[in-house]
C-alpha positions, -999 to 999 in steps of 0.1 A, spaced: 38 515 -74 46 498 -111 37 457 -115 71 452 -132 81 415 -135 114 396 -150 105 366 -177 132 345 -195 126 342 -229 128 311 -251 122 302 -287 89 300 -284 61 327 -296 96 349 -294 82 371 -329 53 383 -307 78 396 -285 104 414 -312 81 447 -315 82 457 -276 121 448 -278 127 472 -309 103 500 -289 122 497 -257 154 506 -281 136 534 -300 157 560 -288 191 548 -289 184 529 -322 209 504 -308 219 479 -340 207 451 -341 179 458 -323 165 485 -337 145 467 -366 124 439 -362 142 416 -388 172 418 -370 163 419 -336 142 390 -343 178 374 -362 196 378 -334 175 371 -304 165 339 -322 200 330 -328 212 341 -289 184 316 -274 196 291 -294 232 297 -287 221 297 -248 221 332 -235 204 339 -207 179 365 -223 153 382 -200 123 411 -209 107 430 -181 75 435 -181 47 462 -168 15 438 -175 18 432 -211 43 462 -221 77 451 -223 101 475 -204 134 463 -202 155 438 -219 190 420 -209 217 393 -226 234 376 -203 262 347 -210 280 325 -195 319 324 -196 351 314 -187 378 334 -172 409 312 -161 389 284 -155 363 306 -137 328 305 -146 312 344 -151 279 354 -162 288 381 -183 262 412 -194 262 421 -227 237 443 -230 207 457 -210 179 484 -223 152 500 -198 125 523 -217 138 559 -219 102 568 -207 105 550 -175 138 551 -164 149 558 -123 118 535 -112 137 505 -105 137 480 -135 173 480 -144 181 474 -109 154 442 -105 172 431 -144 207 432 -124 191 411 -96 177 385 -120 206 379 -136 226 376 -103 201 351 -88 208 330 -123 245 337 -118 239 316 -86 217 291 -103 244 279 -128 273 286 -101 292 316 -116 313 337 -92 310 366 -108 291 388 -125 309 413 -155 302 439 -178 313 472 -198 294 505 -190 290 523 -222 286 555 -209 293 577 -175 253 577 -169 253 540 -170 288 535 -150 273 554 -121 243 534 -126 265 500 -118 287 515 -92 254 522 -74 245 483 -73 278 476 -58 304 469 -93 336 478 -90 362 483 -117 385 459 -124 403 469 -161 404 491 -188 400 480 -224 425 502 -247 418 503 -284 449 504 -309 446 506 -344 479 494 -367 490 489 -400 496 459 -415 532 449 -426 545 425 -448 562 396 -435 565 353 -432 533 336 -431 526 300 -434 505 279 -451 478 278 -423 467 310 -435 450 289 -461 438 263 -444 428 273 -404 418 253 -382 384 260 -367 380 281 -339 353 262 -311 336 268 -284 361 250 -264 390 268 -273 367 300 -266 362 288 -232 398 272 -222 421 301 -236 426 334 -229 405 362 -249 441 382 -255 426 406 -284 391 415 -294 373 426 -269 342 449 -278 327 433 -254 349 419 -222 341 379 -226 358 358 -252 328 339 -251 305 365 -266 328 380 -295 331 344 -303 295 341 -306 295 374 -325 324 359 -351 311 330 -355 274 324 -350 261 359 -367 226 353 -378 234 378 -406 266 363 -421 263 392 -451 269 416 -425 307 409 -413 339 390 -432 351 368 -406 391 349 -415 402 321 -393 438 317 -393 460 292 -370 490 302 -358 516 280 -336 506 301 -305 470 306 -310 437 311 -326 436 338 -352 404 355 -364 399 393 -388 363 406 -383 357 429 -410 331 449 -431 324 436 -470 345 463 -487 367 475 -461 405 469 -456 405 477 -418 397 447 -396 394 436 -359 418 411 -344 406 382 -323 427 362 -310 426 338 -283 458 321 -270 473 304 -236 505 311 -246 533 345 -238 522 373 -261 552 392 -271 559 421 -298 564 393 -324 524 380 -316 519 414 -327 538 417 -358 527 382 -368 493 389 -367 503 422 -384 515 403 -413 488 376 -416 465 413 -419 487 423 -443 485 387 -464 452 390 -462 446 420 -482 441 442 -448 456 481 -445 448 482 -410 442 460 -380 423 473 -345 435 456 -316 411 460 -282 425 446 -248 435 448 -212 460 469 -196 484 440 -190 493 440 -230 495 482 -232 536 479 -234 532 459 -267 517 491 -282 543 516 -269 549 524 -307 515 533 -317 485 559 -312 454 548 -289 419 557 -307 400 554 -272 393 531 -243 364 515 -220 363 502 -181 357 463 -176 336 462 -141 325 429 -122 306 422 -90 316 392 -66 295 363 -57 298 347 -25 298 313 -32 296 302 1 257 317 14 249 329 -24 257 366 -15 273 394 -36 301 414 -23 
């Protein structure tokens, strides 16, 4: 029987935990947790930004790692799991379930009604299914060429995307993670600013950001809006991308917007899954 305990980590002495966290990711080398400096930068920033970060420990050895963030979807508070990793030599021993259970208890304590995540492969998908997560949507990815079109001066003088905007507006495009809050943090509070360029554009219908690596001409569109999204919205985003010197725009979105991209080719898809929490008695369903 393993003596596994789950601990929330804070900014205090976090540097001492980083070697153990990096070791947990050694088989997958997941960026940015695969190296000490980048792992320290991201973990420190995410603690500062309010992520609920835990490690699983067997005595003094770190055996698992998870990151959760509170988000809102149509006014409903949800606890989103951005990543969870268990040491490759210690899987199938209940550590992952303990970390999920701990996240659920935290969700109840902050008044969240659901847990949400996106499994990275079929193995992890089956793990979540066994823990009563159910499929709720498909996430599609389409890449479109930019086109010349009318743009406004707001392309030059944007209004900043704020946390309030990310929480109060639907996250339409950019769902690398099925959470507008999570992607807002990636784009706007990156502790390694040289990793991505982010250009912000305010258009009449919503808030748009292009995120791409330096020297590249392909960007992911991050788009928040509470207005109706139409084919004209997509055309406007492609025109703004063209004006920004980009050649391709990646759109990542849920099933409800698939008809907007009937003329384009799909490049892949992933699954959003959830687990509901009964607010009355605190049980999960």
